[in-house]
C-alpha positions as a printed NumPy array, in Angstrom:
array([[157.979, -42.498,  28.906],
       [155.239, -44.651,  30.694],
       [154.28 , -43.733,  33.906],
       [155.646, -46.719,  35.844],
       [159.09 , -46.36 ,  34.213],
       [158.966, -42.677,  35.061],
       [158.203, -43.543,  38.84 ],
       [161.338, -45.735,  38.805],
       [163.418, -43.043,  37.464],
       [162.371, -41.016,  40.466],
       [163.045, -43.939,  42.786],
       [166.637, -44.424,  41.294],
       [167.198, -40.719,  41.82 ],
       [166.103, -41.233,  45.488],
       [168.58 , -44.061,  45.943],
       [171.362, -42.287,  44.319],
       [170.738, -39.299,  46.95 ],
       [170.909, -41.65 ,  49.927],
       [167.194, -41.553,  50.304],
       [164.603, -43.848,  51.935],
       [161.867, -44.927,  49.614],
       [158.465, -46.569,  50.29 ],
       [156.813, -49.291,  48.264],
       [153.956, -51.921,  48.584],
       [154.69 , -55.357,  49.702],
       [152.748, -58.513,  49.906],
       [150.898, -57.213,  53.149],
       [152.065, -53.786,  53.989],
       [154.015, -51.06 ,  52.672],
       [157.866, -51.244,  53.02 ],
       [160.5  , -48.756,  53.756],
       [163.574, -49.424,  52.009],
       [166.86 , -48.145,  50.555],
       [170.364, -49.332,  48.721],
       [171.677, -52.028,  51.172],
       [175.172, -50.972,  50.27 ],
       [174.488, -47.347,  51.315],
       [175.396, -46.695,  55.009],
       [173.978, -43.264,  55.095],
       [170.624, -44.428,  53.777],
       [170.483, -47.52 ,  56.04 ],
       [171.32 , -45.445,  59.183],
       [168.466, -42.56 ,  57.914],
       [166.063, -45.583,  57.636],
       [166.924, -47.04 ,  61.077],
       [166.682, -43.581,  62.632],
       [163.404, -43.013,  60.963],
       [161.941, -46.116,  62.171],
       [163.467, -45.94 ,  65.653],
       [164.633, -49.36 ,  65.106],
       [167.795, -50.878,  66.975],
       [170.512, -51.505,  64.48 ],
       [171.37 , -54.644,  66.395],
       [168.325, -56.567,  65.154],
       [169.484, -56.598,  61.518],
       [167.37 , -55.972,  58.336],
       [165.379, -57.907,  55.645],
       [166.552, -57.588,  51.922],
       [164.007, -58.127,  49.206],
       [165.113, -59.   ,  45.692],
       [163.76 , -59.62 ,  42.097],
       [165.738, -62.9  ,  41.879],
       [168.38 , -64.864,  43.888],
       [171.326, -63.334,  42.034],
       [170.565, -59.902,  43.452],
       [171.143, -61.282,  46.99 ],
       [174.568, -63.069,  46.292],
       [176.638, -59.936,  47.442],
       [174.987, -60.573,  50.88 ],
       [174.473, -64.35 ,  51.299],
       [177.264, -66.632,  51.695],
       [176.187, -68.966,  48.929],
       [179.086, -71.481,  49.701],
       [177.789, -72.206,  52.933],
       [174.436, -73.478,  51.614],
       [175.122, -77.294,  51.03 ],
       [174.083, -78.84 ,  47.769],
       [171.632, -81.2  ,  50.249],
       [169.611, -78.415,  51.33 ],
       [169.869, -75.886,  48.129],
       [166.566, -77.278,  46.626],
       [164.705, -76.638,  50.139],
       [166.388, -73.15 ,  50.065],
       [165.401, -71.881,  46.835],
       [162.272, -73.837,  46.594],
       [160.721, -71.048,  48.82 ],
       [161.008, -68.517,  46.162],
       [159.751, -66.341,  44.578],
       [157.277, -65.994,  47.446],
       [156.061, -64.558,  50.694],
       [158.882, -66.309,  52.635],
       [161.848, -64.624,  54.159],
       [164.874, -66.949,  54.607],
       [167.561, -66.428,  57.105],
       [170.843, -67.393,  55.382],
       [174.576, -67.21 ,  56.059],
       [176.052, -63.716,  55.551],
       [178.97 , -62.978,  53.48 ],
       [181.895, -62.015,  55.873],
       [181.925, -58.575,  54.345],
       [178.319, -57.799,  54.983],
       [178.347, -54.76 ,  57.315],
       [176.982, -54.714,  60.917],
       [174.45 , -51.929,  59.899],
       [172.654, -54.745,  57.506],
       [173.085, -57.941,  59.506],
       [172.805, -56.528,  62.951],
       [174.552, -58.587,  65.567],
       [174.218, -61.956,  63.338],
       [176.218, -63.928,  61.257],
       [173.127, -64.331,  59.05 ],
       [171.229, -62.063,  56.857],
       [167.256, -62.32 ,  56.172],
       [166.283, -62.165,  52.463],
       [163.42 , -62.74 ,  50.285],
       [162.907, -63.053,  46.428],
       [159.469, -61.477,  46.442],
       [156.841, -62.74 ,  44.131],
       [154.73 , -59.524,  44.494],
       [155.037, -58.12 ,  41.194],
       [155.303, -54.344,  42.029],
       [158.317, -54.83 ,  44.591],
       [159.757, -57.398,  42.136],
       [159.523, -55.001,  39.265],
       [161.078, -52.179,  41.458],
       [164.048, -54.381,  42.457],
       [164.366, -55.566,  38.869],
       [164.315, -51.946,  37.34 ],
       [166.586, -50.554,  39.856],
       [169.048, -53.571,  39.487],
       [169.5  , -54.08 ,  43.097],
       [168.145, -55.829,  46.21 ],
       [166.461, -53.364,  48.668],
       [166.286, -53.119,  52.314],
       [162.796, -53.876,  53.259],
       [161.113, -53.17 ,  56.678],
       [157.454, -52.352,  57.334],
       [156.496, -48.738,  56.887],
       [155.7  , -47.58 ,  60.573],
       [157.248, -46.101,  63.286],
       [158.26 , -48.332,  66.155],
       [155.365, -49.519,  68.008],
       [152.61 , -48.08 ,  65.478],
       [150.77 , -50.274,  62.993],
       [152.386, -50.794,  59.602],
       [151.141, -48.492,  56.825],
       [148.938, -50.26 ,  54.134],
       [148.59 , -47.403,  51.641],
       [150.858, -44.708,  49.95 ],
       [148.719, -41.995,  51.71 ],
       [149.343, -43.388,  55.026],
       [153.024, -43.542,  54.262],
       [152.651, -39.738,  53.405],
       [150.971, -38.805,  56.492],
       [152.958, -40.56 ,  58.863],
       [156.575, -39.845,  57.501],
       [155.801, -36.547,  55.216],
       [159.101, -35.526,  53.5  ],
       [161.252, -38.018,  55.422],
       [160.528, -40.455,  52.544],
       [162.265, -39.452,  49.348],
       [159.945, -41.481,  47.131],
       [156.709, -43.413,  47.524],
       [155.288, -45.922,  45.017],
       [151.579, -45.473,  44.217],
       [150.395, -48.959,  44.109],
       [148.315, -51.002,  46.464],
       [149.649, -53.803,  48.651],
       [149.215, -57.342,  48.   ],
       [146.446, -59.482,  49.242],
       [148.58 , -61.011,  52.342],
       [146.964, -60.643,  55.578],
       [150.197, -61.332,  57.709],
       [153.907, -60.386,  57.122],
       [156.145, -62.651,  55.536],
       [156.929, -65.975,  57.305],
       [160.559, -66.078,  58.449],
       [162.444, -69.333,  58.305],
       [166.161, -70.511,  58.865],
       [165.962, -73.4  ,  56.333],
       [169.56 , -74.737,  57.624],
       [167.951, -75.206,  60.964],
       [164.443, -75.549,  59.956],
       [163.715, -72.86 ,  62.793],
       [160.457, -70.929,  62.165],
       [161.446, -67.385,  63.601],
       [157.909, -65.58 ,  62.571]])
């Protein structure tokens, strides 16, 4: 078994055991977990000291991995191309959430922030695991985000079940966050 595939087996085990994982994204390391796992999401929120009302971002290898969370019916044909033309890429979109998306993911919103990443290590992780992942910067609230696997291990030690050993991408800023239905840039 090649080393990357072996790593992903460990990541899958971590997810199955309600674990929080860390992986490189375009600019910083992300902390993530399975979006459908309330135990893991609450663990991640506590670890980050993040207010659940804010909601979380999901990353995916492709748009189909987001269809359990995005209410695709509310994206009109007139804006569909504009929405999907951002991906894969370094842009997070705020889209209508399905009615059954729990508050622990979307916070106090009727939308959910999602990104089909173009960053190959994160994309391969989602693809191999067969799921979108919660993605929030790997840092305690108020501290600078981690940019290496070693920084993640130092800051979180055994609170993170699995860390992907790969460098972050070349981006110098976090993803842009846009609501393409209102054209509002949120970050």
